[in-house]
Backbone as a ProteinNet text record, in pm:
[ID]
protein_1_A
[PRIMARY]
MNELVKSAVRNFWTVRNGGSGVLGGKTLDGFIELIRQVVESSNLEDFQIHTGKNTSQLPGYFRPHKSWDIVVTSNGYLVAAVELKSQVGSIGNNFNNRTEEVLGSGLDLSTAIEENAFLPSVRPFMGYLILVEDSETTRRSAQISMDHFPVMQGFLADENNRDINYQPVNGKYPRVAGVSYLERYEILCRKLMARRIYDAASVMAASSENSVTGDYRNLSASTSVDAFIQQLTNHCNLFADFGG
[TERTIARY]
11813.5	11664.1	11670.8	11774.5	11763	11737.6	11810.8	11777.6	11660	11581.6	11467	11338.8	11387.5	11315.5	11307.9	11432.4	11445.4	11400.9	11404.9	11340.3	11204.1	11118.4	10975.4	10927.4	11027.3	11001.2	11000.2	11125	11142.9	11019.7	10970	10861.1	10740.8	10714	10609.1	10596.1	10729.8	10724.6	10710	10782	10770.2	10636.2	10547.5	10423.3	10320.9	10346.9	10258.1	10273.6	10394.6	10428.6	10372.9	10390.5	10341.1	10166.2	10099.2	9959.1	9860	9877.4	9783.8	9777.9	9916.6	9921.8	9842.8	9822.4	9765.8	9617.4	9558.2	9402.6	9422.9	9506.4	9521.9	9551.8	9606.9	9652.1	9772.7	9860.4	10004.6	10127.1	10085.1	10201.7	10260.7	10203.9	10282.6	10308.3	10319.5	10348	10495.3	10583.6	10697.7	10699.5	10610.6	10603.8	10556.9	10471.5	10446.7	10559.7	10649	10748.8	10868.4	10863.5	10955.7	10890.3	10773.8	10714.2	10733.1	10705.7	10727.8	10859	10990.6	11117.2	11142.3	11090.4	11100.7	11056.2	10938.9	10895.1	10948	11010.5	11089.7	11216.4	11275.7	11418.3	11409	11284.8	11242.5	11272.2	11261.2	11240.9	11132.1	11017.2	10888.7	10911.8	10872.9	10898.4	10768.6	10683	10530.3	10434.1	10431	10337.9	10318.1	10200.5	10156	10113.9	10162.1	10124.4	10016	9919.4	9787.7	9791.2	9762.5	9784.9	9636.9	9553.7	9440.7	9340.8	9241.8	9104.6	9039.8	9011.3	8946.6	9024.6	9146	9240	9300.1	9291.8	9344.2	9220.7	9080.2	8980.3	9000.8	8970.8	8978.8	8832.8	8801	8679.6	8704.4	8562	8578.2	8478.6	8470.4	8402.8	8270.7	8314.6	8178.1	8126.8	8209.3	8152.5	8176.6	8128.2	8157.6	8305.5	8358.4	8520.7	8545.8	8697.6	8777.7	8906.6	8919.6	9034.7	9156.1	9249.7	9371.6	9471.7	9596.4	9705.8	9764.4	9802.9	9894.2	9855.7	9819.6	9768.5	9904.7	9939.6	10048.1	9950.2	9938.9	9886.1	9982	9962.2	10035.7	9959.4	9911.2	9842.1	9695.3	9654.8	9506	9509.8	9634	9654.2	9702.7	9615.3	9653.6	9792.9	9913.9	10031.3	10038.7	10015.3	10010.1	9905.7	9884.6	9810.4	9859.7	9891.3	9965.3	9858.6	9854.1	9793.6	9881.3	9866.7	9979	9890.3	9939.3	9884.6	9986.7	9930.2	10002.6	9924.7	10016.6	9935.7	10021.8	9945.3	10045.4	9936.7	9926.2	9854.5	9731.6	9652.5	9515.5	9544.7	9612.7	9675.2	9559.5	9503.1	9406.6	9302.4	9225.2	9088.5	9141.7	9247.2	9283.4	9363.7	9414.4	9482.7	9364.6	9253.8	9129.3	9095.5	9067.9	9029.4	9122.6	9241.9	9341.5	9335.2	9325	9307.2	9186.5	9078.4	8957.4	8981.9	9030.6	9050.6	9126.4	9243.5	9341.2	9279	9217	9167.4	9039.1	8943.9	8839.1	8884.1	8987.7	9049.8	9107.3	9195.9	9267.7	9170.9	9069.7	8961	8907.5	8833.5	8759.8	8846.8	8955	9022.1	9072	9144	9172.1	9075.7	8943.6	8839.4	8795.6	8801.2	8772.8	8878.8	9015.4	9091.4	9075.5	9012.9	8979.9	8861	8766.6	8665.7	8659.4	8789.8	8817.9	8744.3	8798	8761.1	8877.3	8965	9096.4	9125.8	9184.7	9241.1	9325.7	9311.2	9419.5	9553.1	9627.8	9770.2	9833.7	9951.5	10035.7	9950.3	9923.8	9832.6	9906.7	9815	9856.2	9917.1	10008.6	10075.2	10000.3	9979.3	9895	9966.9	10010.9	10103.4	10037	10112.7	10034.5	10156.4	10170.8	10258.2	10240.1	10261.5	10232.8	10345.6	10339.2	10419.4	10361.7	10427.1	10374.7	10466.7	10386.9	10489.3	10576.1	10702.5	10771.2	10789.1	10717.5	10682.3	10688.3	10684.1	10677.6	10536.2	10440.2	10287.2	10290.4	10350.2	10330	10420.1	10534.6	10629.3	10591.4	10517.8	10481.7	10379.3	10382	10273.3	10134.4	10044.3	9904.7	9838	9736.3	9629.8	9544.4	9528	9395.2	9304.1	9183.9	9090	8975.9	8964	8832.3	8794.9	8659.4	8634.3	8614.7	8548.6	8496.2	8590.1	8675.3	8773.4	8913.1	9011.4	9158.7	9196.7	9292.7	9339	9439.4	9432.5	9521.2	9673.9	9746.9	9886.5	9957.1	10056.2	10123.9	10102.3	9992.4	9945.6	9955.4	10020.1	10061.9	10198.2	10238.7	10358.1	10460.1	10413.7	10473.2	10404.5	10406.9	10358.6	10388.4	10519.6	10570.4	10515.3	10440.2	10380	10207.6	10183.2	10029.8	9956.1	10013.7	9934.2	9943.3	10018.5	10034.2	9943.4	9974.2	9903.8	9791.3	9752.4	9644.2	9530.9	9472.3	9389.4	9245.4	9132.2	9012.9	9009.9	8955.9	8925	8787.9	8695.6	8575.2	8487.8	8553.9	8472	8509.4	8613.5	8667.3	8822.9	8844.8	9002.8	9034	9159.6	9203.9	9277	9261.1	9335.4	9482.7	9544.7	9697.5	9767.3	9882.7	9993.1	9972.3	9965.4	9973	10129.4	10137.9	10245.1	10209.5	10331.5	10292.1	10198.2	10149.6	10104.9	10187.2	10313.5	10402.9	10411.1	10408.7	10416.6	10297	10168.4	10065.9	10062.6	10107.1	10121	10229.5	10313.4	10425.1	10339.6	10258.9	10174.3	10074.1	10019.6	9906.1	9987.8	10089.6	10172.8	10210.6	10260.3	10308.8	10192.9	10091.5	9972.7	9920.1	9900.9	9830.2	9911.8	10036.9	10126.7	10108.9	10101.8	10095.1	9959.8	9862.1	9717	9735.6	9814.3	9822.3	9695.5	9673.9	9568.7	9645.1	9783.1	9869.9	9985.9	10043	10182.2	10295.7	10272.6	10390.7	10306.8	10358.8	10293.2	10388.4	10413.5	10544.3	10504.1	10543.5	10522.1	10671.5	10680.9	10815.1	10775.5	10870.3	10834.6	10928.5	10872.4	10967.1	10930.4	11019.3	10996.7	11010.9	10919.8	10932.9	11066.1	11116.8	11240.1	11354.9	11344.1	11434.5	11354	11277.4	11223.2	11332.9	11424.1	11544.7	11617.4	11653.2	11727.4	11642.5	11512.9	11456	11455.2	11543.8	11573.1	11442.9	11449.1	11329.5	11387.4	11297.4	11345.2	11229.4	11278	11194.5	11168.7	11059.9	11036.1	11049.9	11084.3	11134.5	11159.1	11254.4	11295	11172.1	11080.2	10972.5	10888.8	10855.5	10785.4	10861.4	10983.7	11062.5	11015.5	11070.3	11028	11135.1	11246.3	11343.3	11301.8	11217.3	11144.7	11027.2	10966.6	10840.8	10888.3	10990.5	11067.7	11126.5	11181.5	11222.7	11115	11013.9	10896.8	10820.9	10829.3	10754.2	10845.8	10974.9	11060	11060	11083.7	11052.3	10912.7	10815.1	10688.2	10695.4	10738.5	10745.2	10838.9	10952.6	11062.5	10962.9	10896.9	10806.5	10718.8	10636.1	10532.3	10586.2	10715	10815.6	10827.4	10831.6	10876.9	10763	10668.7	10541.9	10424.9	10406.8	10271	10235.3	10093.5	10044.8	10001.6
9427.1	9395.5	9256.4	9214.3	9093.7	8975.8	8988.4	8843.3	8839.1	8958.6	8960.3	8907.5	8953.3	8900.1	8760.8	8713.4	8567.3	8480.7	8546.6	8472	8471.7	8564.7	8578.2	8465.7	8452.3	8341	8209	8197.5	8069.1	8038.2	8118.2	8101.2	8053.4	8144.3	8106.8	7964.6	7888.7	7765.6	7694.9	7712.5	7601.1	7606.2	7723.7	7717.5	7665.5	7674.4	7616.8	7467.2	7451.6	7271.8	7195.6	7283.1	7230.6	7185.1	7279.6	7266.7	7336.7	7342.8	7402.6	7537.4	7611.2	7756.6	7835.3	7716.4	7776.9	7807.5	7751.4	7753.3	7869.5	7874.9	7964.7	8116.3	8131	8238.1	8291.8	8198	8255.3	8250.4	8179.9	8197.3	8313.9	8431.5	8564	8652.4	8578.7	8648.2	8704.9	8627.1	8669.8	8821.9	8837.2	8942.4	9075.8	9027.5	9109.2	9187.4	9083.6	9131.5	9210.9	9170.5	9262	9384.9	9419.8	9562.4	9626.9	9561.1	9610	9643.6	9579.7	9616.8	9758.5	9749.9	9881.8	10000.2	9992.5	10098.9	10131	10029.8	10058.1	10115.6	10082.2	10148.4	10274.4	10328.4	10462.3	10569.6	10701.5	10813.5	10823.3	10743.3	10748.5	10675.4	10784	10737.2	10692.4	10770.9	10736.3	10694.5	10544.8	10469.6	10347.6	10308.3	10172.4	10088	9950.7	9875.2	9781	9778.4	9680.8	9576.8	9447.1	9325.3	9236.9	9279.7	9190.5	9220.3	9129.6	9109.3	9269.9	9288.4	9417.4	9542.4	9528.8	9663	9707.2	9603.7	9649.1	9716.9	9726.7	9778.6	9915.5	9935.8	10099.6	10121.1	10226.6	10274.7	10275.9	10229.9	10221.7	10320.8	10375.1	10449	10352.7	10251.9	10180.1	10065.9	10049.8	9943.7	9998.2	9976.6	10028.5	10036.3	9886.6	9873.7	9766.4	9734.5	9646.8	9620.9	9513.4	9461.3	9444.6	9543.5	9517.7	9434.2	9382.8	9295.9	9391.6	9488.9	9583.9	9740.9	9774.2	9895.7	9974.1	10100.3	10177.2	10313.9	10325.8	10447.1	10539.4	10684.9	10770.1	10877.8	10883.3	10969.3	10990.5	10878.8	10907.6	10901.4	10932.3	10967.8	10823.3	10804.5	10679.6	10702.6	10630	10639.5	10553.6	10415.2	10332.4	10220.5	10152.8	10031.5	9956.5	9791.5	9716.4	9598.9	9536.4	9430.9	9307.2	9185.8	9101.9	8971.7	8923.9	8806.9	8705.5	8576.1	8479.7	8395.9	8345.5	8267.2	8145.3	8001.3	7893.7	7797.4	7760.6	7659.3	7724.1	7635.6	7716.7	7853	7870.9	7999.2	8082.1	8010.9	8056	8151.8	8088.4	8133.8	8216.3	8176.8	8289.2	8415.6	8446.3	8548.7	8639.6	8583.5	8694	8745.2	8662.2	8696.2	8774.2	8762.2	8850	8973.1	8995.5	9112.2	9185.5	9127.2	9196.4	9224.4	9163.9	9184.6	9323.5	9343.6	9430.3	9554.2	9563.9	9692.3	9725.7	9631.3	9651.9	9736.7	9671.7	9712.9	9862.1	9860.9	9991.5	10103	10084.4	10214	10228	10135.1	10153.9	10249.2	10216.1	10300	10420.8	10437.8	10558.1	10664.4	10612.3	10708.4	10759.5	10670.1	10705.7	10816.3	10798.8	10899.7	11036.9	11028.2	11148.2	11211.4	11140	11181.3	11189.2	11228.7	11279.6	11184.9	11075.8	10936.3	10981.2	11032	11046	11172	11181.7	11316.5	11364.5	11482.4	11550.8	11552	11506.4	11494.3	11448.1	11393.7	11359.4	11216	11223.4	11114.1	10981	10891.1	10747.9	10671.3	10610.2	10529.7	10384.1	10327.6	10229.9	10138	10002.1	9922.4	9760.4	9699.5	9563.1	9494.6	9378.4	9274.8	9154.2	9078.4	8940.7	8832.6	8726	8612.7	8518.1	8498.8	8405	8284.5	8175.3	8064.1	8054.2	8026.8	8043.1	7905.3	7845.4	7716	7720.6	7593.7	7576.3	7641.5	7640.3	7673.9	7836.9	7881.8	8044.2	8092.7	8021.7	8083.6	8094.5	7982.4	7936.8	8041.6	8076.4	8126.9	8113.7	8198.2	8172.5	8206.2	8142.9	8155.7	8266.3	8341.5	8417.2	8402.2	8433.6	8370.1	8480.3	8540.7	8657	8668.1	8646.1	8623.9	8761.2	8876.9	8990.8	9100.1	9109.7	9236.4	9172.2	9252.8	9221.7	9231	9184.5	9205.6	9337.6	9404.5	9536.6	9522.3	9602.2	9632.3	9548.6	9476.9	9438.7	9293.5	9243.3	9118.7	8998.2	9023.2	8923.4	8867.2	8746.4	8701.3	8758.2	8781.7	8836.9	8950.6	9062.3	9189.2	9237.7	9191.8	9251.5	9188.6	9068.1	9025.4	9023.7	9122.6	9151.5	9168.2	9265.3	9281.2	9167.8	9083.9	8978.2	8847.5	8822.3	8703.1	8697.7	8826.3	8847.8	8933	8892.8	8947.4	8849.6	8923.1	8838.8	8748.9	8626.7	8525.9	8490.4	8521	8477.2	8590.1	8688.8	8776.5	8736.8	8648.9	8633.3	8625.9	8668	8680.2	8532.3	8497.1	8374.2	8353.7	8226.1	8193.6	8220.8	8298.9	8339.5	8324.9	8316	8314	8432.7	8436.2	8566.3	8542.2	8676.5	8672.1	8569.1	8521.8	8401.5	8486	8393.8	8466.9	8543.5	8490.9	8587.8	8725.6	8739.4	8877	8944.9	8869.2	8927.7	9008.8	8929.6	9014.3	9127.5	9101.2	9230.6	9348.4	9319.1	9432.3	9457.8	9405.9	9422	9533	9484.8	9588.8	9715.8	9701	9817.1	9939.5	9866.4	9939	10008.1	9912.9	9977.3	10116.3	10098	10222	10326.7	10287.3	10387.7	10467.1	10410	10464.3	10528.4	10520.6	10565.6	10507.2	10393.8	10317.5	10246.9	10212.3	10204.5	10272.8	10305.7	10388.5	10289.4	10178.5	10060.8	9931.1	9859.7	9721.6	9634.2	9537.5	9447.1	9310.2	9204.8	9086.2	8996.6	8912.5	8848	8688.3	8608.3	8486.3	8392.8	8301.7	8202.8	8064.3	7969.7	7831.9	7771	7647.6	7566.6	7483.6	7487.2	7427.5	7497.5	7642.3	7696.3	7725.1	7668.8	7665.3	7683.3	7612.1	7613.6	7756.5	7794.8	7906.5	8021.9	8036.2	8142.2	8230.7	8184.7	8259.9	8295.4	8399.9	8457.8	8541.6	8573.3	8681.5	8780	8896	9007.5	8997.8	9063.4	9052.5	9185.8	9289.6	9421.1	9534.4	9603.2	9701.7	9774	9810	9905.2	9830.1	9687.9	9603.6	9497.5	9558.5	9472.1	9500.3	9396.8	9405.8	9532.9	9561.9	9658.8	9801.3	9798.8	9932	9955.9	9844.7	9857.1	9899	9844.3	9889	10009.8	10079.7	10198.8	10294.3	10266	10377.8	10380.5	10257.8	10276.1	10337.5	10308.3	10380.3	10555.4	10581	10722.9	10767.2	10709	10777.5	10778	10676.9	10698.8	10802.8	10838	10954.3	11074.7	11070.8	11195.8	11232.4	11146.9	11149.3	11195.1	11138.7	11189.1	11347.9	11389.5	11531.5	11606.7	11594.7	11657.8	11611.1	11488.3	11441.6	11467	11430.8	11473.4	11605.7
11399.5	11415.7	11319.8	11233.4	11155.7	11226.4	11339.2	11428.8	11505	11537	11577.1	11495.8	11350.8	11262.1	11231.5	11210.4	11196.3	11328.1	11473.7	11566.2	11549.7	11493.2	11486.7	11383.2	11269	11160.2	11220.6	11301.7	11371.7	11479.6	11534.4	11650.4	11567.8	11440.9	11350.8	11317.1	11285.5	11220.8	11337.3	11453.9	11572.2	11632.1	11627.3	11684.8	11587.2	11458	11351.5	11359.3	11348.3	11344.8	11469.5	11567.4	11720.7	11692	11640	11634.9	11714.2	11834.1	11921.3	11905	11854.6	11889.1	11745.6	11655.5	11530	11561.9	11625.3	11684.7	11798.4	11867.8	11947.3	11901.8	11811.5	11734.4	11756.4	11802.8	11861.4	11783	11642.1	11554	11518.6	11543.3	11486.8	11602.7	11732	11851.8	11842.4	11767.7	11748.2	11692.3	11599.5	11529.1	11627.1	11696.9	11816.2	11889.6	11932.9	12013.5	11926.5	11795.5	11690.3	11730.4	11702.2	11695.4	11826.5	11924.9	12063.7	12058.7	12019.6	12045.3	11934.6	11815.9	11755	11828.3	11875.5	11926.5	12067.7	12125.4	12256.9	12224	12090.3	12049	11984.7	11967	11930.3	12048	11995.2	12065.6	12180	12124	12203.3	12341.8	12442.8	12575	12653.8	12671.8	12721.1	12632.8	12615.9	12542.8	12595.3	12536.6	12579.8	12443.9	12467.4	12351.5	12393.8	12303.2	12342.4	12225.7	12265.8	12170.2	12221	12326.7	12376.6	12260.1	12269.9	12172.9	12195.5	12331.5	12377	12407.2	12424.7	12458.7	12315.5	12220.8	12065.5	11985.9	12046.1	11964.3	11932.2	11792.4	11756.1	11678.7	11689.1	11605.7	11479.7	11408.7	11250.2	11183.7	11083.3	11015.7	10952.9	10896.9	10837.4	10934.9	11053.9	11147.9	11297.1	11383.8	11524.1	11562.5	11554.6	11601.4	11552.8	11558.9	11508.1	11598.8	11633.6	11679.9	11615.3	11618.8	11544.5	11628.7	11551.1	11606.2	11734.7	11677.2	11778.4	11755.4	11874.2	11894.3	11966.6	11961.9	12035.2	12063.9	12179	12227.1	12303.3	12334.1	12414.6	12479.7	12599.3	12685.5	12589.3	12552.6	12480.7	12346	12284.3	12143.5	12068.2	11969.5	11875.5	11790.3	11839.5	11757.4	11626.9	11651.8	11562.7	11568	11453.6	11446.2	11339.3	11375.3	11285.4	11293	11165.6	11134.1	11085.5	11145.7	11112.2	11057.4	10947.2	10884.5	10848.4	10810.5	10729.2	10663.2	10561.9	10430.7	10412.2	10468.5	10431.3	10394.8	10241.6	10211.7	10159.8	10069.2	10000.2	9958.2	9888.8	9823.7	9744.6	9664.3	9546.4	9627.8	9711.7	9771.9	9887.8	9940.6	10079.9	10018.5	9918	9865.1	9850.6	9796.1	9771.3	9893.1	10017.3	10115.7	10194.6	10190.9	10247.5	10185.7	10043.9	9997	10061	10064.8	10097.5	10257.1	10319.9	10473.3	10484.6	10411.1	10463.4	10380.7	10247.1	10204.9	10286.1	10341.7	10437	10559.1	10613	10751.1	10727.8	10642	10601.3	10571.8	10491.4	10417.8	10568.5	10639.2	10771.1	10861.3	10906.9	10995.6	10941.5	10803.1	10771.1	10755.3	10711.6	10691.2	10835.8	10936.4	11079.5	11133.4	11100.6	11126.4	11045.3	10919.4	10868.9	10921.1	10963	11004.1	11168.6	11222.2	11349.9	11482.2	11445.5	11528.4	11659.2	11645.7	11722.2	11782.4	11882.4	11935.1	11816.3	11771.7	11676.1	11714.6	11643.8	11657.4	11522.5	11517.6	11396.3	11373.5	11226.3	11178.9	11224.4	11274.9	11316.7	11217.5	11259.3	11156.1	11126.1	10994.8	10983.2	10881.1	10972.8	10921.5	10872.5	10787	10729.7	10725.7	10780	10754.8	10733.5	10622.5	10617.5	10563.8	10658.4	10617.1	10523	10409.7	10313.4	10283.7	10291.7	10261.4	10121.6	10129.1	10013.1	9945.2	9882.7	9804.5	9663.5	9587.9	9459.5	9416.7	9489.5	9465.7	9472.3	9569.6	9586.3	9460.1	9425.4	9349.8	9193.1	9145.5	9006.5	8956.2	8823.2	8768.2	8816.8	8824.5	8854.8	8721.6	8705.5	8590.6	8606.2	8479.1	8485.7	8392	8447.4	8327.5	8359.3	8249.2	8255.8	8107.8	8116.2	7952	7869	7954.5	7891	7909.4	7987.6	8024.6	8042.7	8018.1	8035.4	8168.3	8229	8373.8	8347.9	8445.8	8426	8420	8382.1	8381.8	8512.8	8473.1	8594.2	8660.6	8583.5	8670.5	8542.8	8438	8352.6	8384.7	8349.3	8358.7	8276.9	8134.6	8035.9	7995.2	8051.6	8007.3	7863.1	7826.8	7687.4	7568.2	7587.8	7469.4	7495.1	7579.3	7606.9	7476.1	7390.8	7275.5	7163.5	7188.5	7095.1	7123	7265.9	7327	7394.3	7440.4	7521.5	7439.1	7353.2	7266.7	7251.5	7270.3	7245.9	7118	7143.6	7045.8	7069.9	6939.2	6942	7050.2	7078.6	7175	7336.2	7323.6	7462.3	7500.7	7611.4	7646.3	7673.7	7630	7647.7	7787.5	7858.7	7958.4	7958.7	8038.4	8027.1	8180.9	8144.1	8270.9	8341.9	8452.5	8536	8618.4	8717.4	8834.6	8905.6	8979.2	9090.7	9209.1	9302.2	9418.6	9521	9522.3	9597.4	9533.6	9397	9335.6	9339	9362.6	9380.2	9510.3	9602.4	9754.4	9749.2	9658.2	9661	9591	9496.7	9402.1	9501.4	9574.5	9676.5	9785.6	9836.2	9932.7	9880.2	9764.3	9693.2	9677.7	9629.6	9579.3	9720.4	9824.7	9944	9990.1	9975.4	10009.3	9911	9793.1	9684.6	9682.3	9739.8	9724	9885.8	9977.1	10109	10204.9	10176.5	10259.5	10398.7	10371.4	10474.1	10451.3	10557.5	10564.4	10515.4	10556	10539.9	10512	10434.8	10390.3	10344.7	10400.1	10399	10371.9	10268.8	10255.5	10262.4	10324.1	10357.9	10319.1	10240.7	10207.5	10280.4	10346.2	10424.3	10420.6	10392.3	10381.5	10509.7	10504.6	10625.5	10650.5	10527.7	10537	10608.7	10625	10692.6	10824.2	10875	11007.8	11124.9	11126.4	11244.4	11230.8	11111.8	11079.6	11092.7	11066.2	11027.1	10933	10842.7	10715.5	10624	10557.4	10482.9	10384.7	10309.6	10175.5	10154.1	10142.3	10081.9	9960.3	9888	9741.6	9680	9756.3	9686.6	9797	9773.7	9876.9	9945.1	9876.9	9928.3	10029.6	9971	10061.6	10155.4	10202.3	10274.4	10423	10526.5	10659.4	10708.5	10634.9	10683.1	10655.8	10524.2	10524.1	10598.3	10637.1	10743	10897.2	10932	11062.1	11049.1	10940.5	10953.3	10932.9	10860	10867.4	10986.5	11068.2	11204.4	11301.4	11292.7	11369.2	11351.4	11221.8	11174.1	11234.5	11237.1	11281.4	11420.2	11495.7	11638.9	11696.9	11615.7	11648.1	11592.7	11487.2	11474.9	11580.7	11620.6	11741.5	11879	11895.7	12000.7	11998.9	11893.8	11882.9	11863.3	11796.6	11773.1	11791.3	11842.7	11889	12014	12032.9	12184.3	12203.7
[MASK]
++++++++++++++++++++++++++++++++++++++++++++++++++++++++++++++++++++++++++++++++++++++++++++++++++++++++++++++++++++++++++++++++++++++++++++++++++++++++++++++++++++++++++++++++++++++++++++++++++++++++++++++++++++++++++++++++++++++++++++++++++++

């Protein structure tokens, strides 16, 4: 599968650098093909993969419906729903937007599942995969500035000196170096899984300098694309044996 992942990364940069595909939403088509190959390589036999705006609509709990990037069904049962995203440039504001998007979509669908929006079966797989530009901007420390409350554990660049360098001065917490945006995405994906909002959440860092080779890097084992693929495969096999 590693070559398929690299092919998806190459396609991302090729389409993005070409220009027209960005507006057409085609930059992540290579990852749609990757997911298709993963499902087809599993033990799941009678299934359909939906990627169109209307065909991939799923009911929500807080809103009537939402279009997911990839929806896998089998005989009327929901097998899997996957959201694909990318982040290149404008990292600050867009990180917050991406965070709100993934939380909202995840909570909406997971609650709909719990409230019996779908036929009873093996709980559907929910996945989130994001490609983030690997650049000096995304790798360097991001500043944290909150006056009245401290940031939670794990977000400081140097947690060992939290008790020394991160204490209120004249009633206000100082501006402090935080983890990089790439690390923030890794934390986000890890916590999405820890809170069971998504079954698998993966972040991959890719540089435009490697657009020809499609090279990328994972930020941790649990949020790696390899772990994502394995979990989706395991779920499809589970559904093949016990779903429907």
